[in-house]
Each structure stands twice: as structure tokens, then as C-alpha cells.
N, C-alpha and C positions, 0 to 999 in steps of 0.2 A: 400191632393194630388191634383195637378192641373188637370183640365179636359182637354180633347183632344182639345177643342176649344181654349184653352189659352196656348198651348204648344209653347215653343220657341226653336230655333235651339240649339242643345246641343250634347255632346258626352255622351254615356250611359255606365255606368259601368255594369258589368254583373248582378248587382242587384240594380241599381239606379232606374230603372223603369221610371216612368213618372215625375221625379223630375229634376229640373235644376241643373246641376253640377256647382259648384263654384270652378274653377281651374284657375291658372295663365296662363295656356297654351293657346295660341291664335289659338284654333282649332274650335271654334264654327261655323265659316263661312263655314266649310267643310260639315256640315250636315244640312239637311232640313227634317222637319216632315210635311207631308201632312195630316191634320186631316180628310179631306173628304175621303181619300183612306186608312187611317191608315198605311201610307207608310213612312218608315224612309229611307232616301237616302243621299248620299254624293254629295256635290257640286263640280263637276269636270268639266274641260273643255271638249268640245265635242271630241277633239282628244284623251285626256287621257281616257275619258269614253269608247271610242271605243276600246282602247288598253286593258283596264281592262276587258271589256266584252269578248274580244278575248282570253285573257290569263286565266281568272279566272271563266268564265262561259262556258267552252268549251264543256261540255256535252249538246248536243242539246235536244230539246223536244222529238224528235224521240227516242233518247237513253233512256229517262226517262219514256216513255209512256208504257213500258211493265209491269210496276208494277200493281198488282191487289189490292194493299193496298188502303183502303179508307182514305180520308183526315180526319184529326181530327175535331171534333165538340165539343163545350163546353158541359160539363155535369152539374149535380146539385152539389151545394156546401153545405156542412154540416155547422152547426153553429161554430163560433170561439171557439177554445178550451181554457179553463182557465189555468192560471199559478198561483201557490200558492203565497201568499203575501210575504213569507219569501225569495223568490228567487230574487236576484238582477236583475233589469231590466235596459236596456240601456236607455239613456235620451229621445230618440225619441219616445218611446212607448207612452208617455203621451203628446207628442207634436202634434199640428195640422199642423205644417209646414213640408212639405216633405223635408227630409234631402238630401244633395248632397255630393260631395266629399270635404272634409275639406282640407284647405291649410296646407302645411307642411308635411314632411315625418314622418313615424312611426319609430323612432330610440329608442332603449331600453337600459336600464342599466341591470345589472345582474338579478335583481328581475323581471324586466319586461320580460326578455327573458324566465325565468322560467315560468312565467304566460302564455306567448305565447306558450310555449311547452305543458303546461297542456291543454289549450283550443284547440290547434291543435290536440293533441292526442285524446281528447274526440270527436272532430269532425270526425276524421278518424274512430274511433270505431263505431260511430253512422252510418256513411256512409257504413261501412262494414256490419253492421247489416241490414241496409235498403236494401242492395243488395241481401241479402238472401231471402227477401220477394218478389222479382221480379219473378212472375210466371203467366202463363195464368189464367185469371179469377180474379186476385187480383185487387181491385180498387186502384187507386192512393190515394184516401182519406184514405184507410186502411194503406197505407205506411206512410202518414202524421200522422195518429193517433199513430202508433207505434213509429215513430221518436220523436214526441212530448213527449210521455210518457218517453222514454229513456232519453231524454235531461233533463226533469224536475226531474226525479228520480236521476240524477247525480248532482243535485243542480245548473243546468245551465238554461239559458233562450234561446229559439230558436230564433235567431236573426232576421229571416225574419218576424216573427209574429208582425204585426203592423207597419212594416217599410214602411212609406209612404202609409199606408192603405193596405198593402199586408195582405190577410186574413188567411194565413196558415203558418205552421211552417217549411216547406221545399218546394223547387221547384221540380216539376216532369215534365220533358220536353220529350214528347214522339214523336218519328219518326221525322216529319218535324218541330217540335217545337225547335227553336234555343235555347231559354232560357225563364225563368220566368213562366213556366207552373204552373198553380194553381191546386193542387190536387182536384179531384172531383169524381163523381160517375162512370166515365168511367172505365170499367175493362180492364186490359191489355190483349192483344191478342197474340197468338203464332206468332212469327216472328217480334214482336215489338222490337225497341231499346228504352231505356229510360235513360235520364240523371237525376240523383238525386243530388241536390245541397244542402248541409248541412252547416249551420253556427251556431255555438254556442257561447254564451256570458257567460264566466266563470270567476268569480272573477275580473270582469271589463275589460276583454280582449276577442276579437273575434277570433275564428278559423274558417277558410272558406275553403271548399273543395268540389269537385264534381267528379263524374265518370259516364260513360255511360255503362249500363248493357244490356245483351241480355235476351230476354224473349222467352224461348222455342227454337225452331229451327229457326235460323236466316239465311237469304240469304247471300251468299258470298259477294255481293256488300256492304251490311250493315256491315258485319264483317270487311271488308277491311277499310271502312271509319273509324270505331271505332279504329282499330289498328293504323292507320296512325295518327289520332288525338292524341292518347296517346303518340305516338312516337314524335310528334311535341312538346308536353309538356316536355317530357323527355329531348329532345335536347336543348330546351330553358333553362331549369334549369341547364343543364350541363355547359353552358357558363357564368353563373352568378358568380360574385365575386366583391370585392371592386374595384371601379374605372371603371368598365365596363359600357359602354354606354347602356342606356335602349333600344335604337333603334336596338341594336344587337338582342334583343329578337324577335322583329318583323321580321327581316331579316331571322333569323334562322327558325322560324315557316313557313314563306312564302316560303322559298326555298324548304323545305321538302314537303309542300303541293303541290307545283308546280310539283314536280317529279311524283306525283300520280294523277295529274289533278283534284285536289280538290280546291274548293273556300275557301277563308278565310273571315269570316264575319268581317266587319270593325267597325260597329256602337256600338259594345259592347266590353268593355275593362277590363283588370285587374286593380288593384288598391292597394294602401297602405292599410294595415289593422292592427289593434291592439287595442288600447283603443277606437278608433272609427271604425265603420264598413267600411267606405270608406274614404280614405285619398289620398293625393298625394304620389307617382307619378301615373299618368295615364299610364297604360301599354298597348301599341298598339301591336296587334298581326300580323300586316302586315308591309310591308316595309315602312319606314318613315324616316324623317330627324329631328325628335324632339331632343331637347337638354336634358341633364341630365345624371348623372352617379350614380351607386349604391354606397351606403355607408355602412360601417361596422356596424353591429347590426341593420340593417334596415329590416323591414318585409313588404312583399307585395305579391299579388297573381299573378299568370300567369294562364290564363284560355282560351286557344284557342277554337274557334268554327269553325268547318269545314263543308262544304256542298258538296253534290254530284253534285248539279245543281246550281241554282241561289244563289248569295250571298245577294240578296235584301230581307230585312226583312219586314214583314207585322205585325202590331199590332192589336190584337183583341179588341173588344169593352170593354173588362174588363180593358184595359189600362196597362196590364202586359204581357199577353201571346204573344210571338213573334214567328212567323212561317215563313218558306221560301216562297217566292213569288210563286214559281212553285210547291210547295208541295213536293220537293225533300228532302231526308233525311239530317239530321244535327246531329253532335256529338260534345261533349265537355268533356274536362277533366280540372281539376283545383287543384292546391296545393297552400298553404301558405308557403312561404319560408323565411328563415332568412339568411342574408348575413353574412358570417363568414370570418375569415382570410384566410381559405383554399378554399373558394368557396361559396357554398350554402347548408344549411341544410333544408331538407324537414320537416316541422313541422307537417303536416297533414298526418302522416304515422303511421300505427299501429306497 
């Protein structure tokens, strides 16, 4: 995995982390990573930057200052958990090269579709189980341990483990953490929200999903953010079908987020998924003019990340954990979908 000093401008998938994405899309110039500040930002004109700040960062610091919630701090990590030798492992596990987004879409035959359904169903079942563990006092590392065990007991591999050096089997992103939170010794607290991102590798195919859960008694502003984020995903999936332009996903999500004055994180994207963890297309969750249309039997993820305040992400020194610049709450939901003749089938559903 590349260190922060050698990072190049890139678009980030929701789990690409610190790796360079290899994609045919000419979007690299839009993003800048400042290793001194751990700041990922978009390259926009001054005029457009002012417009986006006005439209998408509309909650002022005064509006956000009433929260008594403490900002996240890194906890202690437990040792990497083992995976039995008989379980099939994705190629990147033994590679020293940080993987990126592979060129070419994931389009499947009948056998491939059935494999995708199996991996998607298992991912959904694991995520549902992980959600039952969310309670005050439970450490995120305990969630990782339980998720890891369930996945390997099912004969699958936890896709995040070893991906570009990621040390755990699941991502646990609490409160202001936008994505890629590393499970550690921090216990969940009453009022937290937590996104749990599960990906499994079963019989050579990845199934990828996430959801944001409530821990104990959660404030209304957090509940509203989570509900709107889920609705953004639902609306985006509803417009998917063969021939539909991918940019319609971003417009659909952005329009709904705007109605509720939430920001849409731009630097982390959905992606093709199947035989590889991350493939084309890059799925942008904000308004854009990118080319590309959905194809029959294609699989990809949609995974919008919304914020109450700033949409600017800051990366921790672990080169994975990404939090909002102002400490405001963030929520995310994700599904792997299959494009069918009638629209889209959600593969990561119990």
C-alpha cells in the first residue's frame, strides 16, 4: 500500500483506500490529496466551489455546535485474524501491490449470476447479524470478530482482510466516520450511529453491502440523516435498468439529499463488483456528466454517503479511516445490484 507521501490524485471507491484507481474515466484531475493535512478534496473552479459550499454545506458551524458528542479517536487494534487454508482467497491477499478498479464491467452468464446471488445473500445475512450486535458497550473489534467467524464458517473469505493492507474483516464507521473505519477497542456509546460494511468472497465472487445502525437512543437529527441516506439508495436503485445512463444515479441521489439539506460526499464511489472486488463502472453519487449506460446482467454497487455538515473528508494517519472535516455526522447504505430485463435485482438482501 502506498504511503501518504506518495499518493497521487485519484477517485476513491468506497473501499479502494490508499490505492491508485486504474480507470478509463478522465476524472483524476478533479481530486487532490494533501498528505500534510490528510485532506482529500476536489479540484473545482473558485466560482463552482463557492456554489457547492452554498448548496451542499448549508448547515453552519453554529447549527452543528450544540452536539455534546466527542470526536472519534483511534483505539487499539487486535492481531489479524486467521483464515483456514481450505477457504478460497482472492488474488490480492498474497499480493504486495495495492489493487485498484479493474477495467471492464462485470457482466455475467447464468452461472455467474447464481454465484453473485449466493455471495450477495451471504453478505446480507452477515450484515443483518452484525446489526444485532450494535449495543452500547460493545467494541467494534468484537463486531469484527463475530463477522469474521460467521464468514469463514460459511466457507467464504472476508474480502476487506488484506485488501491493500486493510487489517480487519469488516469496516465499522462510527458517527463522523464517512467510511473505512477500522474495528478497534473503542466501545460503542449510547446515541452513536455506525455503518457496518460487509463484503464476502464466496466461490470466486464478491458480494458487497453496508447499512447504518442506531446504537441505543439516537437523536432525531441522526435518525433523519440515516433515513434520508437509505431513501437515496432506494431511489437510485429504482431507476436502474438496461440502457439507463449511470449519471442518473448521481442526479437521483443528489436531488433527494438537497431536499433535506444534506451534503453528498464526492470522493468515494460505487463500483462494479463480481469476480473482482472493484471494477468499472465508477458510480458517482453526485450530479455529473459522465458517459456510460447500464448493461443487462451487469453487477455493481451503489453506496451513497451523506453528511449533516461538511462534505470534505479527512484521512487519519492509518491511511484508511476517513472522517468529516467538521466532525459532523455521516451515514451510508450500500447494495450490490444486478441489472435485469425488468430493472434491477438487489442481490444483497436477505
